[in-house]
N, C-alpha and C positions, 0 to 999 in steps of 0.2 A: 505492497499500500505505500502512495506517493501521495500527500495531503497537500492541498490547496494550490493546487496546478493544472492547466488543462493540455499540458505540454510535458507528463513524466520523464524520466530518464533511468529506468530501472540499474541498481548494483549488476555486476554479472553472477550469476550463481550457475549451480553446478546439477544437474540428475542424472543417474545414472541409465545408460539406455535403457538397459532392459525394462526399469520401471515403465519409460516414456515411450517405449514402443514395441518391446518385446525382444529388443536386438534387429531387429529389423526396418532399415531405414527405407525403403519405401512405402512402409506402412503409415495410411492416412492417418493424422493429428487435427483434432477439432478443439481450436483456442478460442475460447469464451472471454471477452472484458466485459466489466463492471464496474460501475461507479459505487464508492466505497461506502456507505453512509453511518455516522455514529450508532443508531436506533437499529442497527442489523437488516435494513428494507433495502438492501445494493440495488441498484437500478442498471439493469441490463443496458449496454452500449452497444454490443455488434459479437460478431464472431468471424472466424474465417478458419479454411483446413490449408492443412499443408503435411510436407513429410520433413524429415532429418536432413535428407539428401537433400532436399529443396531449401531448406534452412542453413546447412553447411556450407550454401555459394557466397554465403556472407563471410568472408573475410579480405586479405588484406587491402581495407579501404571499401570493398566493394558489399554495396548495404543491399539487402533484399526486401521489399515493401508486400506490405500485406492489407487489403481494402477491408474495413472492419465495417462489417453486414448488420444490420438490424432486419431479417426480414419481413418483422412488422412493419416497420416502416417501407421498408419495398415493395410492400404492396398495396398502401397506401396512397406512397406517393406515385406518381408517374416521373418527376425530375428528381428523383432520390439518385448518390451516387454512394456514400460511405456516410459511416457515422464516424470517420477518422481514418486514420494511417496505424500502422503497426509498422514500423523499423527493425528489422533487426539487423545489430551493427557489427557484429561478431558471434562464431559458432564454432566449436571447433570441437571435434572427437576424440579424445584423450584414450588410447588403451590402459588400462592397468592390467600388467602380465599380472597372472598367475605361479606357483611353481610350478604346476602342470608342464606351461608353456615353457617355461627354462627347461625345465626335463625334455620336454617334446623338440625344442632348439637345439639339442645336440650338448645338453650341459652335464657334467660327467662328476656322477657325486661316488665319495670313496669312503666305505666306513669299518672299520675296525671294531 
């Protein structure tokens, strides 16, 4: 939550790939955006769908933009474009190697 701004910029965060898309970078992900209210009645702004592979195009000063669409407003208004734009500035996939990865990669261990 970022309060008192119409142009929020979130700090970088980490999400395990297995939790986000079950390890499938081409699996569709639905992102929902809400306006935070202290009383708990958060207002729906809009949504978009993407994949991890599409988001990971945001690297080396290349940004990826998504229109935040509210389906109810889209049906009511003819000239409705979007409720805002979500810009992803950076998305990196980092691999955490396991003990098994080291063994399968040719690492040898000697036990006595």
